[in-house]
N, C-alpha and C positions, 0 to 999 in steps of 0.2 A: 278479834275476840276482845270483849270488854275486860276480862280478867287479865289478858296479856297486856293491854294498854295500861291497866292500873299497876301491874307489876313493873312494866318497863319504865313507867314514870318515876319510880323510886330508885332505879339503877344509877350507879355512878356514870358520869359521862365518859369515863375512861374505858368503858367496854368497847372492844374493837370488833370490827366485822369478822365473821367466821369464828367467833368465840364459841366454844362448846358449852352448852348449858344442859343441866339435868333436872328433871322434876320427879317427884315421887307421888304417884296416885294415892298411896296410903296416907301420906301427910296432907296432901291436898284435900282429901275427903274428911279430914279431921280438923280443919282450920276453923276456929271459933268466930273469926271475922266474916266467914262466908256462910256459916250455918250455926244457928243457935243449938247448943247441946248436940254436937256432932256424933257422940258415942251412943246416943239413944236411938233405938230403932223407931223411926217415924216416917213411914212412906207417904203420909199425908202432906209432908212439907213440899212435895213436888206437885201437888194439885194446884190448879189455878185458884186464885183468891187467897192463897196463904200469905200471911203477913209476917215478916217481909218476904217477898218472893226470892228464892235463891237464884243465883246466876246460872244460866244454862251450862256454862263451862265449868261449874263447880263440881260436877260429877262426871267422871270420864271412865266408865268401867272397862272400855276397850281401847284405852289410850287415845292419842290424837296425833294429828300431823301426818307426815309421810310414812311413819311406821305404825299407823293405825291398823288394828286387826281387820283383815279383809272378811272375816266371817261374822262381823257384828250384826249386820242386817239379817243374815241367816239365823243367828241366835235369837234375835227378837221375834222373828216370824215363827221359828220352831217353838219357842216358849208360848206364844199366843195360841198356836195350833194345839199344842199339848194340853194347855189349860182348857181349851174348848172341848177337846175329846173327853177329858176327865169330867168336866162339868156336865156334859151331855149324858153321862151315865148316872148322875145323881137324880133323885126324885125328891122334890120338896113337899112336905106335908105340913099342914097347920098344927101349931102347938095347942093341944086341947087342955093343957093343965091350967091355963089362965082362967 
């Protein structure tokens, strides 16, 4: 992971093998060096072509590594399916007020 390599490069060389480390998804998602204005709701920052493109590892809603949520794929598929069912019930009509 690019984020891990970048973070590890700044660690002191005295870090020993099997040292416990902790990360906070809350703090990671609010780092200004990874995302401009992180407290603003801006889903378009994850679209391709956004400048600068955020690191893929900068957003981890289901954690990462060996303790990653096993239901993350199910959650993404369930959300997509739910949105499709809701959108199928809507009917779009042209706006005649223009």
